[in-house]
FITOR-265703 format. One record per atom (N, C-alpha, C): x, z, y. Coordinates in pm, whole numbers, plus 50000, padded with zeros to 5 digits. Each point is the difference from the previous one (the first is absolute). Layout:
BEGIN
XZY
...
//
This chain:
BEGIN
091979112110257
500915008650075
501404999149938
500974997350083
501374998849950
500555013749963
500845000249898
500645012549959
501165003150094
500495012449994
501165003950081
501214991349966
500134996849872
501134991749958
499904986050061
498774994550002
499804986850060
500265000250149
499525010550070
500235001150144
501495001250031
500705007649917
501455001250019
500674986549984
499504992249904
500564986649979
499694990950119
498775000950053
499624992050117
500915003450119
500255013150016
500805004450115
501444995049986
500545000849876
501354995349979
500114985150027
498994992549958
499994985650027
499944997250151
499175007950073
499894998350144
501335002550070
500695010649957
501315003250060
500994988749975
500004994649878
500944989149969
499704987650084
498724996750015
499634988750085
500385002550145
499805012250045
500335003950139
501494998350024
500805005449908
501454999350016
500524985649991
499274991649928
500414985949987
499554991550118
499295006250093
499534992750117
498744991949976
499365002249887
498744993049970
498865008750053
499895000050130
499185010050067
498504997949978
499574987749996
498574997549980
499555005049862
500804997049898
499675004749866
500095015149991
501015005850067
500145014649999
498795006750065
499554994350113
498845005850068
498774999649911
499804989049929
498864999049909
500085010649891
501195002649952
500175009949895
499755014150053
500515002950120
499745013250060
498495002250018
499324989850050
498565001250024
499235001549870
500514994249894
499375001349868
500035014749956
501125006650027
500125014249965
499025008450082
499904996750130
499145007850089
498524998349966
499664989249929
498624998749955
499645010949900
501005004449925
499785010649901
500205013950061
501075001350083
500305013150062
500234997550149
498945000550081
500124996550143
500985008750078
500295011949950
500885009250075
501355001749931
500394990549917
501285001249930
501144999750103
500735011250019
500945001050114
501154990049996
500614998049883
501144990849993
499564985750030
498844996249952
499514986450027
499694998350148
499345009950060
499734999450144
501304999250079
500985007949957
501315000250067
500664986249997
500114994349881
500754987549988
499214988050049
498695000549991
499214989450062
500175000750151
500055012350055
500275001650143
501354994550038
501015002849917
501344994750027
500004984849998
499274994149905
499894985449992
499334994450126
498945006650044
499304995550121
500945000350121
500795010550008
500985000950110
501024988749992
500474997449879
501014989549982
499444986250032
498704998149985
499394987050029
499384999550140
500315010250084
499644999450141
498735007050041
499325006749908
498765007050035
500255015049999
500735004950100
500385014150003
498815009250026
498984995150067
498805008250024
499305003349869
499824989949915
499385002449870
500925008549913
501304997850012
500965008049925
499865014850034
499845003050128
499865013850043
498765006549939
498894992849999
498765005449943
500185003349851
500624990949929
500225002249857
500935011749973
501085001150077
500965010749978
499425013650038
499175000450101
499365012750038
499055004549889
499334990749936
499165003649885
500865005249885
501164993749981
500905004549894
500515014150028
500295002850127
500535013150039
499005011349968
498724997050015
499005010249969
500065004049853
500354990549914
500055002749856
501375005349956
501044996450073
501365003649960
500805004650121
499695012150052
500615004550127
501465003849991
500575000749880
501405004249986
500904988949946
499574987750020
500794988449957
500944996050113
501275003149985
500984997450106
500154985350032
499974991549898
500114985650023
498814994750079
498835005249969
498804996050073
500125003950147
500475012150027
500175004450139
501004991150073
501054996049929
501004991250062
499364986650038
499304993949906
499394986950029
498905001150105
499335011450004
499025002450105
500705000150137
501175006150004
500794999850124
500404985950040
500374991849901
500394986150028
498844992450064
498805002149946
498834993050053
499665004850141
500025013250019
499755005450134
501024994450100
501254999349959
501054995150090
499774985250033
499584992249901
499724985850025
498854998350097
499085009550000
498864999650091
500305006750133
501265003550023
500465006550123
499385013850019
499595006349892
499465013650006
501135009749968
500865002250100
501275006749976
499835014649962
499125007250067
499815014149968
499495001849857
499064991549960
499485000749863
501094996449899
500834990150036
501104996249912
500985011549983
500325006850108
500935011249992
499465011049910
498735003150013
499395010349916
500094996149852
499774987349970
500064995449861
501435000649947
500984995950080
501395000449955
500475014449981
499575009050085
500385014149984
499445005649869
498754996649970
499415004449873
500744993849883
500344987350009
500734993249895
501365006649977
500715003050108
501335006049986
499945014149943
498885006950022
499815013449941
499754998949850
499194990349961
499664998249860
501134993749920
500844991850065
501134993749931
501245000950090
500615011950003
501105002850096
501264991849977
500104992949888
501184991649976
499744985450034
498824997150057
499614986150029
500554995950136
501104992650000
500714996650124
499124992150097
499174990949947
499214991550089
498945007850078
499525011249945
499055008250076
500665005250127
501255004649987
500725005050117
500394988750094
500374988549943
500334988450083
498824995750085
498834998849937
498834995350074
499525010350101
500115012849965
499675010550096
500944999250120
501274997549974
500974998450109
499634988350090
499534989149940
499594988350079
498875003550095
499095008649954
498905004350088
500535008350117
500935009149972
500605007850109
500734990850098
500664989849947
500684990450087
498994992750087
498874996449941
498954993250076
499505008750115
500025013249980
499555009450104
501165004750087
501174993849984
501185002550083
500605013949979
499765006049885
500705012349963
501224995849919
501034995650071
501144993349937
500825009649915
500185012350046
500825009349923
499365003449866
498695002550002
499325003049874
500044987949907
499844988150057
500074987849920
501374998749935
501065002250076
501354998849945
500235010149888
499535012450020
500175010349896
499324995849869
498804994450012
499254996149880
500604987749934
500494990450078
500674988449940
501225004649920
500775009250057
501195005049931
499615007649873
498905007650008
499535007249880
499594990249891
499334989250037
499614989849903
501234994149931
501064997650078
501234994549942
500735010249913
499825012850031
500565010449913
499314999749864
498684998250001
499244999149875
500324987349924
500194989050073
500284987049936
500954992150090
501315000949972
500984992850084
499794984950002
499244994849904
499764985649994
498644996150058
499385009150074
498724996950064
500274990950119
499854987049981
500374990350103
499125001250124
498735003549980
499115001450115
500485011050093
500405011549942
500485011150082
501324996450068
500864992849929
501294996050057
499784990350116
499074990849984
499694990450106
499425007350121
499115009449976
499385007450110
500995008750074
500915006449925
501045008050066
500914991150083
500324988349948
500814990450077
499284996050129
498684998349991
499244996650120
500095010950107
499995012549956
500165011050097
501354999250069
501044997749922
501344998650060
500024988350099
499394988949960
499964988250088
499315003350132
498875006749991
499235003150120
500745009850091
500905008049943
500785009450081
501304993750051
500184987149973
501204993150046
501195002049909
499825006149883
501095002249904
500074987949908
500434988850057
499914987249931
500924999349879
501165006250007
500924999749887
499435007149878
499415011950020
499385007349890
498844992149941
499214993950087
498874992049953
500494988149919
501004993050050
500534988349929
500485003749861
500695011249988
500525004349870
498865002049898
498935006450043
498885002649909
499284987049962
499804991050096
499364987249968
500834992049900
501315000150018
500874992649909
499975006149860
499885013349990
499885006549870
498734995349928
498914998750076
498754995249941
500164985849949
500624991550082
500154985949963
500994998049885
500925009549983
500894999249884
499215002249871
499015008950007
499175002749882
498924989349981
499364995950109
498934990049994
500284989450106
500764989649967
500414990050100
498854992750067
498805000549941
498854992950057
499075009150080
500435012450028
499135009550070
499754995450144
498794995150026
499694993950130
499985010350112
499525012149972
499945010350104
501405003550049
500945001949907
501365003450038
500654988550077
499744987749958
500534988350073
499484999750143
498715002050014
499374999850132
500595010750091
500175012049947
500515011050081
501494998350033
500754994849904
501414997350028
500144989050105
499084990449997
500004989550103
499875006150138
499155010150015
499825006350130
501275007350045
500745005849905
501295006250033
500944989750059
500114988649934
500904989550050
499504994350134
498704999050013
499444995250127
500425009250114
499905013049978
500355009650105
501484999950030
500814995549907
501444999050024
500384987050069
499024991650029
500294987350063
500434989249902
499765002349870
500354990349897
498734992849956
499454992050091
498714993549977
500044990249884
501134993549979
500114990449890
499845006749865
500675011349978
499885007549876
498585005349985
499435004650111
498635005049996
499034989049960
500184988150055
499104988849971
500024996749850
501194999949941
500104996849858
499285010449915
500125012750036
499365010549923
498495000150018
499534998150123
498554999050022
499424988649916
500674988850001
499514988249928
499955002749850
501035006649947
500035003149858
498935010249963
499815010150087
498975010149976
498624993549993
499764990750090
498704993350004
499844990649880
501084993949955
499944991649880
499675008449878
500495012449997
499735008949886
498625006350006
499445001150121
498685006150016
499294993650118
499174990149971
499314992650105
499015008550078
499625011649946
499045008750068
500675011050081
501324999550012
500715010250077
499974996250148
498965004350069
499804995950138
501085005150095
500605011549967
501075005050086
501194990549999
500274993649885
501084990149995
499614987450076
498744996049988
499524988150073
500155002150151
499545011550049
500095002750143
501445002450043
500775006849914
501405002350032
500784987250012
499724990549910
500674987050006
499684992950130
498725000450040
499604993250124
500665006650122
500025013250003
500635006950113
501504996850006
500634999649883
501454997849993
500404986150047
499074990249995
500324986550046
500504999950144
499525009550081
500355000150142
501435004950025
500625005749897
501395004550014
501004989849948
499534989849928
500914990049943
500594991350111
501254996749986
500694992450104
499714985049992
499914994649880
499884985549984
498654996549937
498955001150078
498674996349953
499234994650120
499254989449979
499304993850112
498655006650023
499474998050121
498675005050033
498954993649911
500204987249968
499064993149912
499955006649862
501175003449948
500045006049867
499385013949999
500235007850105
499395013250009
498484998950000
499484990450076
498554998050006
499454995949863
500674990849935
499544995349870
499995011349897
501015008650005
500055011349907
498865009850026
499655002050125
498875008850032
498704994249943
499824987250014
498804993749945
499965001049848
501124997049937
500065000049854
499755013949942
500705010050052
499915013349942
498715007150037
499464997350117
498775006650041
498784994349929
500124988249943
498884994349924
499615009149885
500975007649947
499715009449891
498965010350042
500105005050123
499085010350047
498574994550011
499904987350034
498674994350024
499324995549871
500595003449887
499304998149873
498895010349985
500105010950075
498965010349998
498724994650063
498895005049953
498704995450050
499825003950146
499534990650081
499775002850143
498785009050015
500125009750092
498905009050028
498864992150064
498745003549970
498884992450060
500104999450152
499924988050055
500154998250144
498805005550076
500245003850122
498945005650085
499974992550132
498834996450043
499854993250127
500145009950115
500504995150113
500165008550119
498894997050099
499355010650045
499064999050112
500345011550095
500804996950102
500515010450090
499175001650126
498854993550004
499185000750121
499515014350025
500215004650125
499475012950041
500725012049945
501194998249949
500775011549951
501494997950021
500755010849980
501464999150008
500574993349875
501134993450017
500704994449884
500655011349922
499944998949869
500635010149913
501354994649955
501075005850057
501384995649974
500695010749916
500594995949889
500715009549912
501464996049989
500885009950012
501444998149979
500385006349867
500704992449917
500415004349867
501525001249995
500515011749959
501455001849997
500395011749910
501184998849939
500635011249930
500935007650093
500024996150128
500995005450094
499385007250119
498835005949980
499405008450104
500645013849991
501275000650032
500835012049989
501244997650084
501035008349986
501254997750073
500664987549944
499774989250069
500444986849953
500014990650120
500784989349990
500124990650111
498664994350042
499114997649905
498704994250032
499255008450103
500185013149994
499275008950091
500324997350146
501244996250031
500394997750139
499254988250061
499494991249915
499344987850049
498485000549985
499505008349909
498545000649983
499385011050086
500755010850027
499455010950080
499514995650138
500804992450077
499504996050132
498754991349993
499864992249894
498794991849984
498805008849973
500165009649911
498895009149967
499585008250122
500975003750082
499705007850121
499204991950101
500244986950005
499424991850106
498764992249956
499635000749874
498814992749958
498785004150081
499254990250045
498785002450077
498885003649902
499625012749999
499005004649902
498604995050031
499804994150115
498714993750026
499924986349933
501184994549961
500054986949934
500325001249852
500805010149963
500555000849866
499755013749937
499655000249874
499925012149919
501164999449902
500915009950007
501294998949934
500075008749874
500464993949891
500205006749871
501494999249964
500505010249931
501364999749946
499935002849851
500474990549919
500095001749855
501455003749968
500215012849970
501355005449986
500415000249853
501024992449967
500434998749860
501295007549971
500265010950074
501175008149972
499565013149935
500955006949938
499645011749921
499925013050077
500815001650103
500085012950067
500024998050151
499095006850070
499934998950145
501145007850065
500374995850122
500935007650081
499475000350144
500845003950095
499535001250138
499584986650058
500674989249960
499634986850048
498654995849940
499795003449874
498704997249938
498885006450081
500245012250043
498975007050077
499744993350134
501054994950063
499824992750126
499144987649979
500264993049893
499234988049971
498565003649967
499835010549920
498655004349964
499175003450124
500645006050099
499295003950122
499614987950086
500644988749974
499764988250083
499074989749935
499455003649885
499034991249936
498715007849978
498924992849986
498715006549978
499765003349854
500644992449912
499765001949856
501354999449927
500345010749933
501275001149926
499674999749850
500554990249930
499704998349859
501295000949917
500285011549937
501155000849909
499704992849869
500794989949966
499684991549884
501104999549896
501075007950018
501144999049909
499625002849856
498995008449979
499615003649865
498774992249952
499614989650073
498864991849961
500474986649947
499394995449891
500374986849948
499364989050086
500384987649972
499564988850084
498484998550003
499365002349886
498544998749996
499345010150095
500495012349998
499415010350085
500244997150148
501224995450032
500304997050141
499184988150048
499874989949916
499194988450038
498565004150025
499485008949916
498645004750020
499885008150128
501025008150029
500005008150122
500004991050124
500814989549997
500064990450112
498644993550021
499354996849890
498664993950010
499005010050057
500055012549953
499075010350049
500245002950148
501264999350044
500315002250141
499614988050086
499674989049939
499594988150075
501104994350086
501235000149947
501154995350077
499874985150031
500204996650126
499984985950042
501374993649984
501035007150048
501374994749996
500915010749939
500684996349892
500965008949935
501404995150036
500765008550069
501344996450047
501025007149911
500724992349920
501015005749911
501335001050072
500625011949996
501275002450070
501195000949906
499824995749873
501075001949903
500524987549933
499144990249975
500464988249928
500575003849865
501194994949968
500625002449870
501015011550005
499905008850099
500905011550007
499565010749901
500765011049994
499765010549900
498595005950012
499435003349883
498685006549991
498904991750062
500134986849991
499004991250060
498734999549915
498954994050058
498764997849927
499684985149995
501024991949974
499824985649990
498944996249896
499975006449881
498954996549904
498595002450055
499855010350082
498715002550065
499674988850098
500954996250083
499774989550099
499694986749932
500584997949882
499764987549927
498544998949956
499315011049993
498574999849965
499124997250122
500595000550117
499314997950127
498765008950015
500225013050017
498865009250014
499344999550138
500674994050100
499444999050135
499784985450036
499014997050083
499724985950036
501184993250069
500745007650083
501174994550069
501185009249970
501134994249959
501205007849970
501184994650081
500785009450054
501084996450093
501305006349952
501064992250001
501365004449966
500735002950130
500465012650017
500635003750127
501045010849982
501074998850073
500975010550037
501025003849895
499585004649881
500945006649910
500864991049916
499604987349984
500724990849913
500424987850079
501234995149984
500514989450087
499654985949958
498894998449929
499734986649948
498534999049959
499654988249952
498684997849943
499835008549875
498755003649967
499755006649871
499994989949887
499754987250033
499844989949898
498614999749939
499125009050044
498645000749946
499084990350074
499244992249927
499044991150064
498805007850053
499835012349955
498865008250043
500335008750121
501194998450055
500315006150130
499724989450106
499245003750101
499524989950095
500994997250113
500585010550057
500834998450120
501295008049989
500984995550078
501255007650016
500325000450148
500285012150053
500265001950143
501494998650027
500364990650087
501394997350036
500054997250150
501064993550047
500044995650139
500784986950009
500094994650119
500624986950020
501515000549979
500615011850013
501455001049985
500395001849854
499205007449923
500325001549857
499584987849920
498894994050038
499454988749925
499544989250097
500944992550058
499614989950100
499114989249940
499124994950082
499074989649953
500744987549955
501214998050048
500784988149964
500645001249862
500015012249943
500665002149871
499074996649885
500554996949882
499154997549883
499175012349965
498814997949949
499125011149963
500425005449864
500405012850000
500405006549875
499115012249976
498714997849994
499065011149980
498764995049929
499525008049906
498724997149937
498855003950091
500275009150095
499005004250097
500014990750122
498945000350077
499994993350131
500775008850098
500994994250067
500805007850095
499255001750131
499975012350050
499455003050131
501145005650085
500334993050107
501125003950086
499485008550115
500375012949999
499585009050106
500774996750127
499365000250115
500594994450122
501195007750055
500035013449983
501095007950060
501115003249901
499924994649881
500905004049893
499185007049893
500505000149876
499185005349891
500205015049979
500885006350079
500275014249983
499715007950127
499585012449979
499815009450110
500675013149959
501015004250075
500835011349959
499685012650078
500025011249926
499885013350062
501085008949940
500935005150081
501055008649945
499435013349953
500695006949911
499545013349956
500025009850117
499225010449988
499835009350113
501215008550033
500915002149903
501135009050023
501294992450028
499904989450079
501204991950026
500905006850103
501334998449987
500955005750097
500174990850121
500685004950102
500324991850116
501064989749963
500084989550081
501064990049981
501335006150042
501004998349916
501335005550029
500884989550065
501105003950066
500934990150056
500604991549888
500424987850030
500614991649896
501265006749946
500155000949868
501135007549943
501374994250029
500074987150036
501334994450028
500675006850120
499205005950089
500575006750116
500895011749958
499595006849894
500785011349951
500994995949892
499584990649913
500854996349886
501164991050038
499754991250098
501024990350036
499974987749912
499014998849916
499824988249916
498504997849978
499664987849958
498604996449978
499585003749857
498825005849990
499425002849868
498784991249979
500134990649906
498864992249956
499255008249894
498804995749967
499305007449895
498694993849958
499525004549886
498654996749954
499535011149909
498715003250011
499385009949912
499024993349905
500174987149979
499114992649912
500235003849854
498974997749921
500055001949856
501224992949942
500745006849912
501214994049943
499704987549917
498744998349956
499644987849929
500214987750087
499945001950130
500154988850094
501464996750030
500925008349951
501424997950031
500644992249886
499964987050011
500544991249896
501514998050019
500614993749904
501444996950010
500264990550118
499094990950023
500134991050115
499945007950130
499125010050003
499895008350119
501275008050025
500565005349892
501255007750010
501124991050054
500074987949950
501024990650050
499844997650150
498784998550044
499744997550141
500405012150086
499605011949956
500325012050077
501505002849999
500654996949889
501465001949995
500684990750101
499514987750012
500544990950102
499865006050139
498865006250027
499765005950130
500965011650026
500175008649900
500925011350015
501434995350021
500384989249934
501354994750017
500164992850134
498894995950060
500044993450131
500075010250114
499335011449984
499945010250105
500965011349962
501175000850063
501025009849962
499495014350003
500415007749897
499735014449990
498515003449982
499144990149989
498575002849988
499695006549865
498855006649995
499545006749879
498614994649963
499625002549874
498674996149953
499325012349940
498875003950057
499225011549954
498824995149917
499965004249875
498904996449910
499335012949952
498685000150000
499275012149961
498884996349903
499985006649884
498984997649899
500065011249897
498865003249942
499985010249894
500854995649881
500194986949983
500814995049888
501455004450010
500465003950120
501405004050016
500275014149949
498975006749949
500255012449926
500584996949863
499914987449960
500484995749868
501454995550010
500855006149919
501444997250005
500304985449967
499324994549899
500264986249960
499654990450113
498905002950070
499604991450111
501065000350110
500495011850033
501025001250106
501284992649961
500425002049876
501244993649954
499864984849996
498834995349957
499784985649993
500054993850138
499405006650097
499974994650136
501384999950063
500725011149988
501345000650060
500934989949935
499844997849870
500834990149931
499674985950051
498714997350022
499604986750048
500584997350138
500025010050087
500594998150133
501524998749990
500615007449907
501454999249985
500444986049960
499164993049925
500314986249963
500094990950122
499385004450111
500064992450125
500905006850103
500945008249949
501045006250083
499435010050100
498945007149961
499455010750083
500195013049922
500835009050052
500285012649932
498825009650012
499935009449907
498865009249998
499975009350120
501135001550071
499985008850118
499254993650117
499624987449985
499194993550105
498524999849963
499665005949885
498625000949955
499515014450010
498825001750053
499375013250009
498724999149918
499995006649883
498864999349910
499265013350002
498754999750037
499205012250007
498784998849910
499635011149938
498835000449914
498745003950075
498985003549924
498705003750056
500125012750082
499295000550112
499955012050082
498655006949981
499955012850029
498865008349961
498794998250090
500174995050121
498874998950092
500074986850076
498854995850051
499954987850079
500825001350127
499935011750064
500765002250123
501504998549974
500475005849890
501434999049966
500384985549970
499104993049934
500244985849971
500154992050130
499095002250094
500074992650127
501225004050081
500395012449992
501205004550073
501244992549953
500004995749874
501174993149947
500244986750071
498944994350060
500214987750079
500915002750120
500155012650037
500915003550107
501454997449966
500284997449871
501384996949959
500264984949996
499014992150042
500074985449984
499934993250136
500884990550024
499974992150124
499144987549986
500144993049888
499304987349977
499475000049858
498704997149986
499404999149867
500074985649950
500264998649871
500114986949936
498834998349903
499174990250027
498884997349912
500504993249873
499265001849892
500364993949872
499384986049987
500614992149910
499554986249978
500274996549854
499104993749927
498804993150048
498775008850020
500075012849965
498855008850012
500245009550116
499354997250114
500175008150120
499435014049984
500455008950088
499385013150011
498764999350087
499195010249991
498805001150084
500015013750069
499755010549922
500015013550057
501385003450056
501054996649927
501355003250047
500324993050132
499504987850016
500214992950127
499285007150113
498755003849976
499235007150103
500635013450034
500475007249899
500655012950023
501244998350087
500824990249965
501234997750076
499684997050146
499044991050022
499634996450137
499485012250076
499185008049933
499445012050065
501095009850039
501075000449921
501125009050029
501054993550089
499664988550062
500874993650097
501094991349941
499904996849872
501064992549932
499574985349987
500744990750061
499664985749986
500204995549856
499194990349957
500034995149863
500324985050000
500954996149917
500344985849984
499314995149873
499244989250010
499304994849883
500254985249984
499814995349878
500164985849967
498654994849952
499444990450071
498694994449965
500154989049897
499265001249889
500074990149894
498754991349992
499674995549879
498924990449983
498785005749928
499895013449993
498865006249933
499655013150070
498845005249971
499495011850071
500995011649996
500505003449882
500875011949989
501314998250075
500354987450035
501214997350075
499764998450150
498755002250043
499674997650140
499295011850067
499895011149928
499375011950058
500845005250117
501324999849985
500885004350109
499804991450123
499854987049981
499734990750110
498735004150073
498945002949924
498735004050059
500155012850082
500665009949944
500145013050067
500834998850128
501144993049991
500874998750118
499334991550108
499254990149960
499274992150098
499015008850077
499325008749929
498995008350065
500605009850100
501225004849975
500605009750092
500944993450101
500034986750004
500794993250101
501484999049970
500395000149872
501414998849963
500254987649914
499344989350038
500144987649925
501414994749993
500865004050096
501384995049998
500825005949886
499455010149930
500715006149888
499584994049865
499234989050006
499564993249878
500924988149974
500624999849882
500874988949961
499244990349910
500454987749998
499384989949914
500914995949884
501255004850001
500874997849885
501015011549994
500775000449893
500905011449978
501135000550103
500524988650041
501065000150100
499505005650133
498784996150037
499445005250124
499725015049990
499595004549883
499795014349976
501285007850030
501104995249946
501295006650022
500424999250147
499754988750063
500384998250140
499225009450091
498685000949978
499165008750084
500455014549984
500245004349874
500385013949975
501375003350059
500974991249980
501355002850050
500064999350152
499254990750060
499964998950146
499375012450062
498895004649943
499365012050053
500895012249984
500765000649890
500905011349976
501075001250109
500354988750062
501045000150105
499425002950138
498695000050013
499355001450131
499485014250018
500895009050036
499635014150012
498945002350107
500044992150109
499015001550107
498604996849948
499894989249926
498694996049947
499505009949895
500915004749916
499605009749898
499465012750062
500655004650105
499565012350069
498644997850066
499844988450063
498744997150068
498844999149900
500254993549889
498954999149897
499605013849952
501005008449979
499755013649951
499105007750097
500214997950125
499275007650101
498584995050023
499744987349971
498724994150039
499124995649884
500554999449880
499294993549890
498725007449961
500025013350000
498795007249959
498844997050095
500275000350130
498944997150097
499554985649987
500954991149979
499684985949981
499114998149877
500285007449896
499214999149878
498595005750020
499905011150072
498705006050027
499084990650077
500594991950087
499224990850082
499774986449933
500464998649877
499934987049933
498734998749916
499674987849958
498844998149910
500135007749869
501235002749957
500215006949873
499375013949997
499875006350117
499435013450005
498715000550080
499414988650024
498714999450069
498905001249895
499775012149952
499075002249890
498584996150035
499585002850122
498634996850039
499784984950000
500924992650062
499854985550005
500124993749862
500935005149920
500194994649866
498735002049917
499475012250003
498845003149915
498764992450045
499864998150131
498864992150049
500084985749947
501214994350002
500174986349947
499754999749850
500415010549931
499785000749856
498505000749969
499285007950077
498555001149980
499304986750027
500484992950102
499454986550025
500224991049879
501175001549939
500324992149882
499065003449885
499755013049979
499075004149895
498614994150024
499555000350124
498674994650032
499944984949975
501104993150028
500044985649973
499954997349849
500645008649921
499934998549854
498565001749951
499325009950054
498615002649960
499124988150039
500204995150121
499184988750048
500204987849911
501264997449962
500284988549914
499335001849864
499935012349951
499375002749871
498484998350010
499435004850110
498554998950018
499574985550018
500854992350069
499674985950022
500044992149870
//
């Protein structure tokens, strides 16, 4: 039997090995102690921490819970218990642990920081902000709290405040990958894709496991002005290979004879979000005699749109707090035949889950403008206008071209009536776009400035939550001034409080201008629904041809340009044709209602046929 002095020496040696990263030797030493004292709390605690650090958070939790029974007032143990619960997506349990930790060690800034992160995860933003600030009061150099507070500012559109905090972090730790990644997103939202690309790349070089930087870099490629479709595809393949290093989930054979197909939609956007306008009509029209519909919801807080979606599916699965192993097991237990991902590499995605291939057939659709780059994704839904058969194949998935177009639009329920064209009252033409400011590049500004200088007295209406930020407004007005467009010809509006108010703002616009190289989708549909014609430029990749697809479906193919000069010509010519503008305003909504774009029943029937063909190909 070892003496207390010997055990203390063993423990000290284990800690030193642990801190030196010699984890295998440290684990052996911890286990040696437990042979003598199986319930030694500190050894259970630190062995649990080691297990968590080496990827076995489930075993870590068991060990720490045993330690807690022996040492219930150890504040550090409660903190690490919270870390493990949080890693396992057990947010309520994590919050309870952090609260206990902060009570036992009230000066411990990280306890308050991590508790704030849990509140943020549950969308209690004000409480999260209060706790982040309290953590910084306790420790002004707590970089995690500073980064998290900056993220809150970023999410509220306060880009200048966020940028300042990220730069403070990088001044102290120039290699901080999280701060680089988050600052990259600030620049991306400002339309500075080049600066964003450099930061994403550096963040990923500093931390190869930072998946948010990997996905952010891929998303940002679509905003770059000088990059080829070939290069974008190659980057998706290269970076997505990292995800497929994870072990593939055991495959399951499909036997759909005599039963309905089990179709699951996976999204972080089953809420008030653009995705809802395109998935709701499909869910409403699914033939329940053919399909059994599941929704895997990866968002944190439901809203009224979430409830609408929940009512239109047979099985609602909230998965935001479940890790990939649990979700994969749930998909297997549900017997899903086809898993349709609606997010790709966008925010809060589950790409690592998809890389494990938990369903026999996986489909990339709707939410992301490109291939996932995953070899374990089987299909991608597109159409002949976005991805013509004559174009080079830039997808790791097999492309399936839906016959009526790849989108089906349903406007929100509280839409206003179409208003008269504003030029009748103003005496001048108002161009506009409500697209994400990330899509407004310097090249785009140059093009729009040319248009404003061509059409006398015209104005440009831009609307985005980013315009609540003073730096963003000043940067944009300065960029236009360089092209001889004064700020009195720019109308910059921020976020509006309701969807109805947002749609009403289209009443101030005569002609909508699509962005390039990354077209709008929801904004284009909204403009058309509100009677506003949209000018688009069709390029050589999917994200540059969505406008072409939408305008083709509603019968406005003459508003599609094939180069920048034609874009300017179409827009300026239409601006001079008051008779045509008035006629479009009066008839466009009805024209859109009668178009394939809003034929939800026909679209969904074709989609279901496509699903059945996928199943048949798998069975064969």
